[in-house]
C-alpha positions in Angstrom: -0.1 0.1 -0.1 1.5 3.3 -1.0 2.3 5.6 1.9 -0.2 8.1 0.8 -2.6 6.3 0.1 -5.1 6.9 2.9 -8.6 5.9 4.6 -9.6 8.5 6.2 -11.8 9.3 8.8 -12.8 12.1 11.7 -10.8 10.9 14.7 -13.1 10.8 17.4 -13.6 9.2 20.8 -15.0 6.5 19.6 -11.4 5.2 18.2 -10.2 5.6 21.4 -7.3 8.4 20.7 -3.4 8.5 21.6 -3.3 6.7 25.4 -2.6 9.6 27.6 -0.1 9.4 30.5 -2.6 7.6 33.2 -2.9 10.2 36.1 -5.4 7.5 38.3 -3.5 4.3 37.0 -4.3 2.8 40.1 -8.0 4.0 40.7 -9.2 3.0 36.8 -7.7 -0.4 37.3 -11.0 -1.2 39.3 -13.4 1.1 36.9 -14.7 0.3 33.0 -16.4 3.4 32.1 -15.5 6.9 30.9 -17.1 8.8 33.8 -16.8 6.8 37.1 -17.4 6.4 40.6 -15.2 4.6 43.2 -15.3 3.9 46.3 -17.7 7.2 46.3 -15.2 9.1 44.1 -16.1 10.4 40.5 -13.8 10.0 38.2 -14.0 12.1 34.8 -11.3 10.3 32.5 -10.9 12.6 29.5 -10.9 11.5 25.8 -9.3 12.7 23.3 -11.4 14.5 21.0 -9.6 17.0 18.9 -11.2 16.7 16.4 -8.2 15.6 13.8 -8.2 13.0 11.1 -6.4 9.0 10.9 -4.3 8.1 7.2 -3.8 4.6 7.1 0.0 5.2 5.9 2.2 1.5 5.2 1.4 -0.2 8.3 3.3 -2.9 7.1 6.6 -1.0 7.2 4.8 1.4 9.9 5.5 4.3 7.8 3.5 7.7 6.6 4.3 10.2 4.0 2.3 13.2 5.1 0.5 15.1 1.8 1.7 18.7 1.9 -2.2 19.8 2.1 -2.7 18.4 5.5 0.4 19.7 7.2 -0.6 23.5 5.7 -4.5 22.7 6.6 -3.0 22.2 10.5 -0.6 24.8 10.7 -3.1 27.4 9.7 -6.1 26.3 12.0 -2.9 26.8 15.0 -2.3 29.8 13.8 -5.9 31.1 13.3 -6.2 30.7 17.3 -4.7 32.5 19.9 -0.7 32.0 19.1 1.6 34.7 18.6 4.8 33.8 16.2 7.6 36.0 17.9 10.8 35.2 16.3 14.0 34.1 18.8 17.8 34.7 17.7 18.4 31.2 16.0 20.5 28.6 18.4 24.5 28.1 17.3 25.3 25.0 18.5 26.8 21.9 17.6 25.2 19.0 15.6 25.3 16.0 17.1 25.2 12.5 15.9 23.2 9.7 16.9 25.1 7.5 19.3 27.2 10.6 20.6 29.8 11.6 18.3 29.4 14.8 17.1 29.9 17.2 13.8 29.8 20.9 13.8 27.5 22.8 11.4 29.0 23.5 8.2 32.4 21.9 8.8 33.1 18.1 7.6 35.8 17.7 10.9 34.4 15.6 13.5 34.2 17.3 16.7 34.0 16.2 20.0 30.8 16.0 22.3 30.4 19.1 25.5 33.7 18.4 27.3 31.4 19.8 30.2 27.6 18.5 31.7 25.9 20.1 33.6 24.9 18.4 37.3 22.1 16.3 37.4 21.2 16.1 41.0 18.6 14.0 42.3 14.9 16.5 42.8 13.9 16.6 46.1 11.7 16.3 46.5 10.9 13.5 43.6 7.8 15.8 42.0 8.2 17.7 38.4 8.6 21.6 39.3 8.3 24.1 36.6 11.3 23.7 33.7 13.6 26.6 31.7 12.0 26.7 28.0 14.3 24.7 25.8 13.7 25.9 22.0 14.8 21.6 21.4 11.7 20.4 23.2 7.9 21.3 22.7 4.9 20.5 22.4 2.5 18.4 19.9 -0.5 20.0 19.2 -3.3 18.5 17.1 -5.8 21.0 15.9 -9.0 20.4 14.3 -12.7 21.9 13.4 -13.9 21.5 16.9 -11.8 24.7 17.8 -9.8 22.5 20.2 -6.2 23.1 19.4 -4.7 22.3 23.1 -1.4 20.4 22.6 -1.4 16.4 24.3 2.0 15.4 24.1 5.8 16.4 23.7 8.5 16.1 21.3 12.2 17.0 21.1 14.6 17.5 18.5 17.2 15.1 17.6 20.1 15.0 15.9 19.8 13.8 12.1 21.7 14.1 8.5 19.3 16.3 7.4 18.7 18.4 10.3 15.0 17.8 10.3 14.4 15.0 13.1 12.0 14.6 15.9 11.3 11.9 18.3 8.4 11.3 20.3 6.4 8.2 21.3 4.5 5.9 18.7 0.6 6.5 20.6 1.5 10.0 20.1 1.4 9.9 16.4 -0.4 6.5 15.7 -3.3 5.0 16.9 -5.5 3.2 14.5 -3.5 5.0 11.6 -1.4 7.8 11.4 -2.3 11.2 12.7 -2.6 13.5 9.6 -3.1 17.1 11.6 0.2 17.4 13.8 1.8 20.4 14.8 5.2 20.8 16.3 6.2 24.2 18.0 9.7 24.1 19.4 10.3 26.1 22.4 6.6 26.9 23.1 5.8 28.8 25.9 2.4 31.2 27.0 1.2 31.2 23.8 4.3 32.4 22.1 6.0 30.4 19.2 9.3 31.5 19.3 10.6 29.1 16.2 7.3 28.9 14.7 5.5 25.9 13.9 6.7 22.8 11.8 4.7 19.9 10.0 5.7 16.4 9.0 6.6 15.3 6.2 7.3 11.3 7.3 6.4 9.6 10.3 8.4 6.3 11.2 7.5 3.7 13.6 7.9 0.4 14.3 5.9 -2.2 12.5 5.1 -3.7 16.0 3.5 -0.8 17.1 1.5 -0.4 14.6 0.2 -4.2 14.3 -0.6 -4.9 18.1 1.1 -1.5 20.3 3.6 -3.5 20.9 5.5 -1.8 24.3 8.4 -2.5 24.0 8.4 -0.3 20.8 6.5 2.9 21.8 8.5 5.2 19.7 8.2 7.3 16.3 10.4 9.5 14.4 9.3 12.8 12.6 10.5 14.3 9.8 9.4 18.1 9.8 9.2 21.1 7.2 8.0 25.1 7.9 4.4 24.8 6.4 4.3 26.6 3.2 3.9 30.5 3.9 6.2 30.3 6.8 9.2 31.3 7.1 11.9 29.9 4.6 10.5 26.5 3.5 14.2 25.8 2.7 15.3 26.3 6.3 16.1 23.2 8.5 14.4 23.3 12.5 18.1 21.8 13.6 19.7 25.2 12.4 16.8 27.0 14.3 16.8 25.3 17.8 19.8 23.0 18.5 19.2 19.3 18.4 19.6 16.8 21.2 22.0 13.9 20.9 20.5 10.2 20.9 22.5 7.4 22.5 21.2 4.1 21.7 21.8 0.8 24.2 21.8 3.4 27.1 23.0 2.0 30.5 20.4 2.0 33.3 21.3 4.2 36.6 22.9 7.5 34.9 21.7 11.0 36.5 18.4 11.9 34.0 16.7 15.1 33.2 12.7 14.4 32.1 10.6 17.2 30.4 7.0 17.7 29.2 4.4 19.7 28.5 1.7 18.8 30.2 -1.7 19.6 28.6 -2.9 21.8 31.5 0.1 24.2 31.2 2.1 26.3 28.7 5.5 25.8 30.3 7.4 22.9 30.3 8.1 20.8 33.5 11.0 18.4 34.6 12.8 16.4 37.2 15.9 15.0 38.2 16.2 11.2 38.9 18.6 7.8 38.3 16.6 5.4 35.6 16.7 1.7 36.4 15.7 -1.0 33.9 13.3 -3.3 33.6 12.6 -6.0 30.4 12.6 -3.9 27.0 12.1 -0.3 29.6 13.8 2.3 31.1 11.6 3.3 34.4 12.3 6.9 36.0 10.5 7.8 39.2 9.3 11.3 39.8 5.6 12.4 40.5 4.2 15.0 38.2 4.2 13.8 34.5 0.5 13.8 33.8 -1.6 13.9 30.4 0.5 15.8 27.7 4.1 15.1 28.9 3.7 11.8 26.6 6.7 11.8 24.3 9.0 14.0 26.6 12.5 13.4 26.8 14.6 11.3 28.9 18.0 13.5 28.8 21.8 13.3 30.2 25.0 14.6 29.3 23.4 18.0 29.8 25.8 21.5 28.4 25.0 24.0 30.8 26.0 26.7 27.6 23.3 25.4 25.1 21.1 23.3 27.7 20.8 20.3 24.8 21.8 16.8 26.4 21.2 13.3 24.8 18.0 11.4 24.6 17.6 7.6 26.1 14.2 7.5 25.8 10.6 9.4 25.6 8.1 9.1 28.0 5.9 6.3 26.7 6.2 2.5 26.6 4.8 0.4 29.4 1.0 1.2 30.8 1.2 4.0 28.1 3.6 5.9 29.9 3.5 5.1 33.8 1.1 6.6 36.4 1.4 9.8 39.3 4.7 8.6 40.5 6.5 6.6 37.6 7.6 7.1 33.9 8.5 4.5 31.6 10.6 4.8 28.2 10.6 2.3 25.7 14.3 0.6 26.2 16.3 2.6 23.1 18.0 -0.3 21.4 18.8 -2.4 18.3 15.1 -2.4 17.3 15.2 2.0 18.1 18.3 2.5 16.3 17.6 0.9 12.8 13.9 2.6 13.3 16.1 6.1 13.4 18.5 4.1 10.6 15.2 3.9 8.6 14.0 7.5 9.4 16.8 9.2 8.3 17.6 7.6 5.6 17.4 9.7 1.8 14.9 8.7 -0.4 14.6 9.7 -4.0 
């Protein structure tokens, strides 16, 4: 099936929507309705009702090439809302390659990774607090016909040869089909879009996620572009925002900062702890990562001068990403490394 051949249907609550961070996972395990009463307490579970669309793409390969009109329409819908493009200066950073090696922008000679990294003491208490805005991290929006353009997930810019790549959770972009109305807003805060908006050209997930939502493969790579008529169409996102490095087969126990955009906040939250290993997963214990933080990066080795680090995971995986106290990430092992290689391959 062609990646542009589509069986488009309106996104609706009956389709389930992307799996959200489970703030009430323990209580919901006792109940089985969208509005529930458990032990005398009413729990209202918010459905995902952003009025977007689904495309079949190619589930056999886990890939989807988005039509330009869909991305432009999504960007236009977002920009018609209460958001302001207020350009910030481009970041002067070092572009870094998968695995921790680096190369300078415009320089073929290899460079070393940052010589110094920020100390990451464990947060006390273990609870997310307001975090500084990073140009390479931002929320994912899915504006639709219902006028609801709230952000629902988080993504980050990671280095790629073409300088156009994001990483997020697969459940943020694929659930019974690929989302066709995604918009990424790097460095977003308080209604301001300092680095503009970006829309997908291609989305890649592991076929095992597309086939059965395998928690070990809840990772997606998204190649992005400027919408037509917005800024320079030839400009690469990495040249504006900088990019996180990406590390495959990361060990557990690394000092880690996790960042995400709650869907009821206009700025990110973050927390620091070390990770622990589970089969096919990394575990990160810290409270305060609610709905909207799925896809947020787990960062190590943060450069204090640029704020950029190395992505070793994204919130997702086991139990839809976790519960009130714990977040998970699918382990960035050989399968995720192969997905990265497929996503960054040049095509004619």
